[in-house]
N, C-alpha and C positions, 0 to 999 in steps of 0.2 A: 572403505572410503574411496570415492572416485575422484579423478582429476581430469582437467582439460590440458591437452598439449596443443599449443597455438603456434602456428607459423605466421609471424607478423609481416608487415610491410606490403600487404596485398590490398589493392583498391577494389572495393565492392561496387556492384551495379545491379539495379533491378528494383522490383516492387517487394514490399514487405507489409504484412498485415498484423496490426497489434492484436494481442489476445484480449479476452474479456478482463475487466478490471478486478485484480486480486482484492483490493481493499473493499470494494463494493460487495464482492462475493461473500466475504466472511460475515457481513451483516445480513445480506439478502437470504442466504441459506439458513441462518438461524431463525429468521422471521417465519419460515414455514411451520414452526412449532406453534404459532399462534392460532391455527385453525385445524380442524379435523378434515377439511375438504382438500381436494387435490390442488397443488400449486406447481405450475410448470415454469422452469427457469431456463432461459436460452443464453448462449454465449458464455458458458462457464469455462474458465481457463483450466487446462489440464496441467495443474501444478501440484507440488507436494502438499502445501498447506491446505489447499482447497480439497484435495482428495482425502486427506486425513480427516477434515471436518465432515465431509459426506459420510465417511466410514463411521465416525462418531455418532452422527444422527441415526444411521442405520442400527447401530448398537443400542441406541436409546429407544428404538421401536418405531422409527419413522420408515414408512415404505419408500423405497428408492427404485425407480424404474428408468433405466437409460433409454432415451429415445434416439439419441445420436451421440456423436463424440462430444458435443458441447451443449446438449439439451437433456434435462433430467426432470421427471415428474416425481414430486414428493407428496406423501400423504401421511400426516401425523395423527392418525386415528388410533394408533396403538402404542402411544408413548408410555414408558414405564419410568416414572420419576425416581423410583427407588434405585435405578441403575446408577444414579449420580453418586451414590454412597459406596459403590463397589471399588475394590482396589484396582480392577482393570480400568475403570473410567478414570480414576485419579492418575494412574500412570499415563494413559493416553492424553488426557487433557493437559497434563503438565508439560508435554512435549510440543504443545501447539498454542501460540499466542491467541489465535482467533477463538479459542474455546471460551474465553471470557464473555463472548457475545451470546452464549447460551443462557446466561443468567436472566436477562430482561424478559425474554419470551417465556421462560419457564416460570418465573415469578408472576408474570401477568396472567398466564392461563392456568397454572397449577398451584399457585400460591407459595411455591418454594423453589429454590435453586441452590446449587452448590458447585464449587469449582476448585481445583487445585491451583496453586500459584502458577499462572501461565508461563510457558517458555517463550521461544522466539529468538530474535536477534539480540546479541550482546552489545547493545549500543548505549548502555547507561540505564539509570533508573527509569522505570515506566510505571508510575504509581497508578493505583486504581481507586483512589479516594473519590473522584468525581462520580464514578458509578455508584458506590455504596452510599454516599451522602444523598444522591438523588433518590435511591430506593428508600432510604429512611424518611425523606420528605414525603414520600407516597404512603408511608405507614408501615413499612417493612422493618423487621428487626434484623440486625447484622451480628454475626458471630465469626470470630477468626480463631482457628486452631493452629498453633505454631508448630505442632508436631509433624514430623515427616515432610518438612519443607513448606508447610503452610497449606491450610484448607479454608476456603471462604464459604459461608452459608448465609442465605437470606430467606426469610419466610414472612408471610402475612396471611391472616385469616381473610382480610379484605383490603384492597388498596383504595385510597381515596385521593382525588385530584388535589393539587397544591401548587402554590407559587414557589418557584425556586430560581435562584441566581447561581448558575454554575460557577465554581471557583476557577475553572479554566474551560476554554472552548474546545473540549476534547471531542473528537469525532466519534470514537468508540463509546465514550461516556454518554454523549448525547443520544447515540443510537440505542444504547442499552436502556436508558431511562424512557425514551420514546416508546420502545417496544413493551416496557412494563406498564406505561401509562395509558395505552390505547384502550384497555378494557378496565381501567380504574373507574370508580364511581365519581362523577362530577368532572370538573374542568381542571386541567393541569396547564400551567404557564411556565415555560422554560425560557429564561433570559440568559444571554451570553451563550446561546446554543451554537454549535458548529453548523456551518452552512455549506460545506463542501458538496460538490455534485453527487458524490456517493451517498451522502446523507439525504440529499434531495430525492435521489432515486428510491431510497428506502421509504421515505414519507409518501411519495407518489404511489408506490406499490401498496403500502398499507391503506391508503385512501381507496384504491381500487378494491381492496378486500373488505371495505366497509368502515374503516376508521374515519375520524373527523379531525384532521390535522390542518390548521391554517397557519399562514406565515412561512410556508415552505420557501427556502432560498434566503431567508433573513435570519438574524440571530435572536428572534423572538418567536417562539412556537407556541401555539395554543392548541390544546388537545381536549376534545370533548369525549369522554369515555363512552364506549358502546358495550353492549352485552356480548356480542359475538362477531367474529370475523369470518370471511368466506374465502373460497379459492380464487385464484387469479392466474394470469400468465405475465411473465416479466422477462425483458431482454436487458442484459447488462451493458453498460457503456464499454467502449474500448479502454484499455489501461493507459491512463495519461503518463504514468511513470515509464512504461515501455516506449511510448511515443517520444518523450523527452530523451530517453536513452538512445533511440535510433537517430535522433537529430545530432546528438553529441558524437555518436559513432561515425556518422557520415563526415562530420567536420574533421575529426581526428585522423581518419584514414583517407581523406581526400577523395571520398566516394560520392557517386551520384545515386541517390536513393529516393524513391517515392514511397511514402508511408500512406497506405490506403485506409479509407473509412475511419478517419480520426475523430469525427464529430467535433470539429474545430470549435464550435460555439461553447463547448463544455471545458475547454482547455485553459480558460482564464488568461493569465499573463505569461504562461509558459513559453509560447512562441516569442514573445517580446523579450524575455530574459535571455534567450539564446541569441536573438538579434543584437542585444547589447554586448554580447561577446564578439560580434562582428560576423556572425553566421548568416548567410543569405538564405531566406526561405521564400517559397512561393505557395500561397494558399490557393489550391485549385479545387473549388467546391469543398468537399470534406477530405480531400487528400492534401498532404504536405509534400512538396517537392524540394529536395535539398540538392543543389548542384554541387559538382566537384569544385572545391576551392583550394587553390595553392596556399593562400594565406588568409587570415582573418584577424582583425584588429579590435581589441577591447575598447569600448567607448570610455570616456571619462564623464564625470558629472559636469553640469553646466559651468561650475566655477573652476574647472580644470583638475579637480581632485580625483584621486583614484577611485575606480568603481568598487562598490560593495554589493555583494549578493547575499541576502539573508532570508531565512525562512520566517513565515508568519502565518497565522490562521487565515483560511480562505476569506476573501479573494487574494490574499498574499501568496507568496511563492511556497510551494509544498516542500517540506524538509526532505522528502524522499528523493528529490532530484538534486540536492546540493552536492552529493558525491559525484554525480554525472557532470554537473557544471564545473566542479573542481578539476576533474581529469580532462575535460574538454579545453580548459584554459591553458593547459600545459604547453600546447603548441601555438597558442595565440601570440599576437604582438601586443605587449602591454602588461599591466599588473592588475590583479583583482583580489580583494579581500573576501574570503568566504566566511560567513558568520553563521554557524550552526547553533541556534539558541536553545533548541528543544532537548537534544541528547548530548551528554557530556563525553561520550566515548565514540561518537560516530566518525570523527576525523582521524582516529588513530591509525587508520590504514595507510596514511600518506607516507609512512616510512618505507613502504614497498615501492611507491612511486619515486621517492627520492633515490632509492637503490637503482631504479631503472634510468636515472639521469634527470629527473624532473627538478626544477628549481622551486621548492616550496619551503616556506618558513612556517612551522607550527607554532603559532604565538602562544596558545594555551589550549585547553581541551575543546574550546568552542570556536576558535578562529585560526584560519590558515591563510597566508598570503602566497598567491601563485604568481611567479614571475615568468611570463611566457617565453618560450624558447624561439618563437617566430620561425620554426622549421630550420634553424641554424644547426641544430643537432637532433639526432633521432634517439628516441628511447631505446634501451637495449633489453633483450629478453632475459628474464630471471625466473627462479622458482619462488612461488609465494603461496599464501593460504588465504582463502576467502573468509573474512570474519563475520560478514552479514550479507543479506541479499543485495543491497544497493552498492555496497563497497565491492562485492564480488563482481558485479557487472561493470563497475568503474575500472577494476583491474583487468577485466576481459577487454574493455575498450582500449586500455593502455597497451595490452599485449598485442592486440590486432594491429596497432599502429607502430609497434616496436620493430627493431632490427633483430632478426634471429628468432629463436624458439623460446617460448615461455611455458611454464607449467603452473597451473593454478590448482591447488589441492582444496579439499573440502567443498567441492562444487555442489554438494547437497544443499548448501545455503542458497546458491543461485537457483537450483531447481525448485526451491520453495516458492519462488516468485516469478520465474520466467519459463514459459512453456517451450520445451524442446529448442532452447535458444541456439544450440550448436547446429542442429539440422536446418533451422530457418536461416541462419547466417551463412552456413555452407552453401545453401541454395542460391545465394547472390554473390558468391565468390570467396568467402572466407575459407580458411583451412584450420578447422578445429577438430581434434580427435579426442573422443572420450576414452580414457584409459583407466 
């Protein structure tokens, strides 16, 4: 198990480039299974979760050709569906949350798919009902084997288009059902579909491959099934969670940072939420410039009541950035309530921030009130453990702003979602040692 040793209190300065989007990659990479023709993907992030998924595709029989550090050509002309039943696959899939995205394309093209109960962050229940209810609507049968930690199977002799109202606007659930439906017979209508930019990217890629998906960007998707999909080329968006993380980092460490190539039009309300914390931003084309700020003041609502930041389905605020907003508010002037509606264990990392000197009240598993320190006292370095990807980076931001030295253990969690984060931050003035 590796750790980060962080010397805090240093101001950073310079340009930083966000990686390709992790959450988009997990969908896009699985979509290559839908065709036997070559599919070339660009801007793939070099992170643990994505690399494990690429290895899993190779084990499944997909040809993988590295064109550069961030570009890969895939060709799924030798897929072996029986590999899904092996103990090796079960073990590897169980360690990777994104492995669930294999189900839709395998069911759509080969008529069957199976998966171990996926792993990933320990942030509370992450049910899969939306995926399987959608598959059943298309005519698939679902089986669950509770032995050895759980194993899911879906199969269908033929899929047929159907109308469905999703029980929740799940991004991965929508993506999985879309990938199963693109080659189903007839028309599929998905209402209450997720409409995040990453889901839009998937639909646009599938349309270039020959799918017929309309309503992209809305919560009502219509899919006319086709007999075959073809190869294509696709470039992934920059990671919006990294972009938000860098904005929060700049504010907490009083740093002057320019975040390059952000594709600002795809960020939704993310910049505005950070502005409501009092952080000054300048949009310069597709770059975001964050000046060094001695202080920043949290806004109130129009009636003078304290600000609340809550997650919501797109175009609401993404839940993956609530941990970053929470840590950024520690040194602000004012008070903010962080309301994490989706996951009941995601705020439990705040005890480490409290040990560092933050003023945070954990109201319940879903809500935390942050009382800003207004730079009147500095956080102090401690030893802590990263419980999940986003909390890990929130702790890293706190450590970089703190007085003294901090140790963060279990940084494999951070590596799952952030590409060479220590090297990239050290290049603009941080002092992070991997030990």
